[in-house]
C-alpha positions in Angstrom: 5.8 0.5 -82.4 1.9 0.9 -83.3 -0.6 3.4 -80.6 -2.4 0.2 -80.0 1.0 -1.4 -78.3 1.8 1.9 -76.7 -1.3 1.4 -74.7 -1.0 -2.2 -74.2 2.4 -1.8 -72.7 1.3 0.9 -70.4 -2.1 -0.8 -69.4 -0.2 -2.0 -65.9 1.2 1.3 -65.0 -1.8 3.5 -65.2 -2.1 5.4 -62.2 -6.3 4.6 -62.0 -5.5 0.9 -62.7 -6.8 1.2 -66.2 -5.1 2.9 -69.2 -6.5 5.6 -71.3 -5.2 7.2 -74.6 -4.9 10.1 -73.3 -2.3 8.9 -70.5 -0.4 6.7 -72.8 0.3 9.8 -75.7 1.5 11.9 -72.5 3.9 9.5 -71.6 5.2 9.3 -75.2 5.4 12.8 -75.7 7.4 13.6 -72.7 10.1 10.9 -73.7 10.3 12.5 -77.1 10.5 15.9 -75.3 13.3 14.8 -73.0 15.0 12.9 -75.5 15.4 15.9 -77.9 16.2 17.9 -74.7 19.1 15.3 -74.1 20.3 15.2 -77.4 20.2 18.7 -77.8 22.9 19.3 -75.4 25.0 16.3 -76.5 25.7 18.1 -79.4 23.2 16.7 -82.2 23.1 19.1 -84.7 19.3 20.6 -86.0 19.2 18.4 -88.8 20.1 15.1 -87.3 18.0 16.2 -84.2 14.8 16.9 -85.8 14.9 13.7 -88.0 15.7 11.3 -84.8 12.9 12.9 -82.8 10.3 12.8 -86.2 11.4 8.9 -86.0 11.4 8.6 -82.6 7.6 10.4 -82.8 6.4 7.9 -85.6 7.4 4.6 -83.9 5.2 5.7 -81.1 2.1 6.3 -82.9 2.8 10.0 -82.5 2.8 13.0 -85.5 5.2 15.6 -84.4 6.8 18.7 -86.3 9.8 19.7 -84.8 12.0 22.7 -84.6 15.5 23.4 -83.2 17.4 26.1 -83.0 20.9 26.1 -80.5 18.9 28.1 -77.6 15.4 26.2 -78.5 13.8 23.2 -78.9 9.9 23.1 -80.2 7.5 20.0 -81.1 3.9 20.4 -82.4 2.1 16.9 -81.6 -0.8 16.0 -83.4 -2.4 16.9 -86.3 -2.8 19.9 -88.3 -5.3 22.3 -86.8 -5.4 20.5 -83.4 -1.8 20.3 -82.4 -0.2 20.7 -79.0 3.1 22.6 -79.0 5.5 22.2 -76.3 8.7 24.2 -75.8 12.1 23.6 -74.4 14.9 26.4 -73.6 18.0 25.1 -73.8 21.7 26.5 -73.9 23.9 25.2 -76.4 26.0 22.6 -75.0 29.3 20.9 -75.1 29.9 17.8 -77.4 29.3 14.5 -75.2 29.6 11.6 -77.3 29.0 8.7 -74.4 25.8 10.4 -73.9 24.8 10.8 -77.7 25.7 6.8 -77.7 23.6 6.1 -74.5 20.6 8.5 -75.7 20.6 6.7 -79.2 20.6 3.6 -77.7 17.6 3.9 -75.4 15.8 5.7 -78.5 16.3 2.4 -80.5 15.0 0.2 -78.0 12.0 2.3 -77.3 11.1 2.5 -80.9 11.9 -1.5 -81.0 9.4 -2.3 -78.1 12.1 -3.7 -76.0 11.5 -0.9 -73.5 8.6 1.1 -72.1 8.1 4.9 -72.4 8.2 5.2 -68.9 11.1 3.1 -68.1 12.9 4.7 -71.2 12.3 8.3 -69.4 14.2 6.7 -66.5 16.7 5.5 -68.5 17.3 8.7 -70.0 17.4 10.1 -66.7 20.1 8.2 -65.4 22.6 9.5 -68.4 21.9 13.0 -67.4 22.5 12.2 -63.6 25.2 9.8 -64.3 29.2 11.0 -63.3 31.3 12.3 -66.0 34.0 9.3 -67.2 36.8 11.5 -67.3 37.8 14.4 -64.3 38.5 17.6 -64.7 42.6 17.3 -64.2 42.5 14.6 -67.1 40.5 16.8 -69.4 42.9 19.6 -68.7 46.1 17.5 -69.6 44.2 16.4 -72.4 44.1 19.7 -73.5 47.8 20.2 -72.9 48.3 17.7 -75.2 46.4 18.5 -77.8 47.6 21.7 -78.1 51.3 20.6 -78.1 50.4 18.3 -81.1 48.7 21.2 -82.8 51.6 23.0 -82.5 53.4 20.5 -84.0 50.7 20.5 -87.0 51.5 23.8 -87.6 55.4 23.4 -88.6 56.4 24.4 -84.8 59.8 23.5 -83.4 60.0 21.5 -79.9 60.2 25.0 -78.1 56.6 25.8 -79.6 55.3 22.6 -78.5 56.4 22.6 -75.1 55.3 26.2 -74.8 51.9 25.8 -76.3 51.3 22.6 -74.4 52.0 24.7 -71.3 49.8 27.4 -72.2 47.2 24.6 -73.1 47.1 23.4 -70.2 46.6 26.9 -68.4 43.6 27.8 -70.9 42.3 24.6 -69.7 42.2 25.4 -65.9 41.1 29.0 -67.1 37.9 27.5 -68.8 37.4 25.2 -66.2 37.0 27.5 -63.8 34.8 30.4 -65.8 32.3 27.8 -66.5 31.6 26.9 -62.9 30.1 30.5 -63.1 27.1 31.9 -65.2 29.1 35.7 -65.6 32.6 34.0 -66.2 31.6 31.5 -68.7 30.4 34.6 -70.5 34.3 36.0 -71.0 36.1 32.6 -71.0 37.1 33.0 -74.5 38.6 36.6 -74.4 40.5 35.5 -70.5 41.8 32.8 -73.0 42.7 34.9 -75.8 44.7 37.1 -73.6 46.8 34.6 -71.6 48.2 32.7 -74.6 49.0 35.9 -76.7 50.6 37.5 -73.3 51.8 34.0 -72.3 53.7 33.4 -75.9 55.4 36.8 -75.5 56.6 35.8 -72.4 57.9 32.5 -73.1 59.6 34.1 -76.2 61.4 37.1 -74.2 62.6 35.4 -71.2 62.4 31.6 -71.8 63.4 30.4 -75.3 62.8 31.6 -78.8 59.1 30.9 -80.0 57.0 31.7 -82.8 54.5 33.7 -80.8 51.9 33.5 -83.4 51.9 29.8 -83.8 52.1 29.0 -80.1 49.0 31.4 -79.4 46.9 29.8 -82.0 47.9 26.5 -80.7 46.9 27.2 -77.3 43.7 28.3 -78.0 43.0 25.4 -80.7 40.3 23.9 -78.5 38.3 27.1 -78.1 38.5 28.2 -82.2 35.2 27.6 -83.2 35.9 25.8 -86.3 33.6 22.9 -85.7 30.7 25.6 -85.1 31.6 27.4 -88.2 31.2 23.9 -90.4 28.3 22.8 -88.3 26.2 26.2 -89.1 27.1 25.8 -93.0 26.1 22.1 -93.1 22.7 23.4 -91.4 22.3 26.3 -94.0 22.8 23.9 -96.8 20.4 21.6 -95.7 18.0 24.1 -95.6 18.1 24.5 -91.7 18.3 28.2 -92.0 17.2 29.5 -88.6 19.7 27.2 -86.8 22.3 27.4 -89.1 22.4 31.6 -89.3 21.9 31.3 -85.4 24.7 29.2 -85.0 27.1 31.1 -87.6 26.8 34.1 -85.6 27.4 32.3 -82.4 30.9 31.0 -83.9 31.6 34.5 -85.4 31.2 36.0 -82.0 33.3 33.5 -80.5 36.0 33.8 -83.1 36.0 38.0 -82.5 36.2 37.2 -78.9 39.3 35.1 -79.0 41.1 37.6 -81.5 40.6 40.8 -79.2 41.5 38.7 -76.2 44.5 38.3 -78.1 45.1 41.5 -79.4 45.0 42.5 -75.6 47.6 40.0 -74.5 50.0 40.9 -77.5 50.3 44.5 -76.0 52.1 43.2 -73.0 55.2 42.8 -75.9 55.3 46.5 -75.5 55.9 46.9 -72.2 58.8 44.2 -71.7 62.4 44.7 -72.2 64.1 43.2 -74.9 62.9 42.4 -78.5 61.6 39.0 -80.0 64.7 36.9 -81.8 61.8 35.6 -84.5 64.2 32.3 -84.6 63.0 29.8 -87.5 62.0 26.5 -85.9 63.3 23.0 -87.0 60.4 20.4 -87.6 60.3 17.7 -85.1 60.6 14.2 -86.6 59.5 15.2 -90.1 56.6 13.3 -91.3 56.7 10.7 -88.8 56.4 13.6 -86.2 53.5 14.8 -87.8 51.8 11.3 -88.2 52.4 11.1 -84.4 50.9 14.4 -83.6 47.4 13.4 -85.8 47.1 10.1 -83.4 47.8 12.0 -80.3 45.0 14.7 -81.3 42.7 12.0 -82.5 43.3 10.4 -79.1 43.1 13.3 -76.9 39.8 14.6 -78.5 38.2 11.4 -77.8 38.5 12.3 -74.1 37.9 16.1 -74.2 34.5 15.3 -76.3 33.9 12.7 -73.7 33.9 9.3 -75.9 33.4 6.2 -74.5 36.9 4.0 -74.0 36.0 1.6 -76.8 35.3 4.4 -79.2 39.0 5.8 -79.0 40.2 3.6 -81.2 37.5 4.2 -84.5 38.0 8.0 -83.5 41.5 8.1 -83.9 41.3 5.7 -87.4 38.8 8.4 -88.9 40.7 11.4 -87.8 43.8 10.2 -89.7 41.5 9.1 -92.9 39.8 13.0 -92.8 43.6 14.2 -92.5 45.2 12.1 -95.0 42.4 12.0 -97.6 42.2 15.7 -97.7 46.1 16.2 -97.8 46.0 13.7 -100.9 43.3 15.6 -102.6 45.3 19.1 -102.2 48.4 17.6 -103.3 46.8 16.5 -106.6 44.2 19.4 -106.9 44.2 22.2 -104.5 43.4 22.8 -100.7 39.8 23.4 -101.1 39.3 20.1 -103.0 41.6 18.5 -101.0 39.4 19.7 -98.0 36.3 18.2 -100.1 37.7 15.0 -100.3 39.2 14.5 -96.9 35.5 15.3 -95.4 34.4 12.7 -98.2 36.6 10.0 -96.9 35.9 10.6 -93.1 32.4 10.8 -93.9 31.6 7.3 -95.5 34.5 6.1 -93.1 31.9 7.0 -90.0 29.1 5.9 -92.0 30.1 2.3 -92.5 31.4 2.3 -89.0 28.1 3.5 -87.8 26.2 0.4 -89.8 28.9 -2.3 -88.5 28.6 -1.3 -84.8 25.0 -0.1 -85.0 26.5 3.3 -83.3 25.6 7.3 -84.5 28.1 8.6 -87.3 28.6 11.4 -85.2 30.8 9.7 -82.7 33.6 9.2 -85.4 32.6 12.4 -87.7 32.6 15.1 -84.8 36.3 14.5 -83.4 37.6 13.8 -86.9 36.1 17.2 -88.6 38.6 19.0 -86.0 41.4 18.6 -87.9 39.8 19.6 -90.9 37.6 22.5 -90.1 38.8 26.2 -90.9 38.7 27.5 -87.4 42.5 28.2 -87.5 42.3 30.3 -91.2 39.4 32.3 -89.5 41.9 33.3 -86.5 44.4 34.4 -89.4 41.5 36.2 -91.2 40.7 38.0 -87.9 44.5 38.5 -86.6 44.8 40.2 -90.4 42.2 42.5 -89.5 43.3 43.6 -86.3 46.6 44.4 -87.6 45.3 46.4 -90.2 45.7 44.4 -92.9 42.0 44.4 -94.4 43.1 43.1 -97.8 44.7 40.0 -96.3 41.9 39.7 -94.0 39.3 39.6 -96.3 41.1 37.3 -98.6 41.5 35.1 -95.8 37.7 34.9 -94.7 36.8 34.5 -97.9 39.2 31.4 -97.9 38.0 29.8 -94.8 34.4 30.3 -96.2 35.5 28.2 -99.4 37.0 25.3 -97.2 34.2 25.0 -94.5 31.7 25.1 -97.9 34.0 22.3 -99.3 34.0 20.2 -96.3 30.0 20.2 -96.4 29.9 19.4 -99.8 32.0 16.2 -99.1 29.9 15.0 -96.0 26.7 15.5 -98.0 28.1 13.5 -101.1 29.2 11.0 -98.4 25.9 10.3 -97.1 24.9 9.8 -100.9 26.9 7.4 -102.0 26.7 5.6 -98.2 24.1 6.5 -96.1 25.1 6.1 -92.5 22.4 4.2 -90.2 19.2 5.4 -89.3 19.5 7.8 -85.8 21.4 10.9 -84.6 
């Protein structure tokens, strides 16, 4: 959209009855700022966010320099030497795939001239004010099913799956309650770690023999910051150094908080009667059981990430493509190369889907990455460090970093081989 057309479309809406360039530019700048704040809160990465806002500004006839971090968004409008800088303080938000798709659609319509900037701002506000599609109880059930399926993917038996699902529901309730309060949200990871570890120990002692490590890890898997760590590495690789470093440290702090909570929760074992049975679990239904678990995780992740119902099928398919691509690569080469090939397959599938459906590729990429990211490896490394096994802990953290870099390399290569549509 040219600046001249922007002035024409706003001429009937000027407060003074006539249009001025200053008024038109204020409306355009306000739209870009609101667009950026909403994209940031919906889980857009720094690189994609900055590219999307620069493109939106250009389509509106503006010149903009964009700088994004996990907690702030700055945009400098205008030519060098005569810039006007605007700052929005934002909090790192949860991924919200439906809002991401809707905001992208509004930006596309405004850029093509199908919607004025003023109407675009109204649409953005409607998106913000719209109620969540999925209720809190449904999100808790989805988290419980994810944890149960994760226990199966970690080679757990039936008792491990049931125990993990029960504890995953408890962690979901804790998360929902604590996030309603500012101070409670700051300790939700620690509280979840304590609940998962103590609950796994008590189930093992008093209910049924389970693998306490598998059950604990599965119960908190939704909170393990594997996606955050991978996104931070991606931002560092694409030279978004400030955002990548800040996100990396934030993810590590979440991991430490979870690990410390687990360490505290395990102290329950010392005061309970009896001893752990350490019975070996039998994997449920073999390979078909693992395939079913992948489908369940993909389906439930679509709900946890608040995707639209029509996007659930592509999310499940993308997740399966990524997982089996990684497994084939690991079998043929090594786990690190397998992670890269899985990310490559997922990235290519997501880019093709985004072109065909004219949707952001992030809708299928983000959930699919959850099954590839090295968060569980990082938790294992932290667990080893807390057990005074320094060599194993450091080695595991190195493996986590290597797998994360491999995933990033696969995604970057996918964008080189076949680029998705322009947008978020």
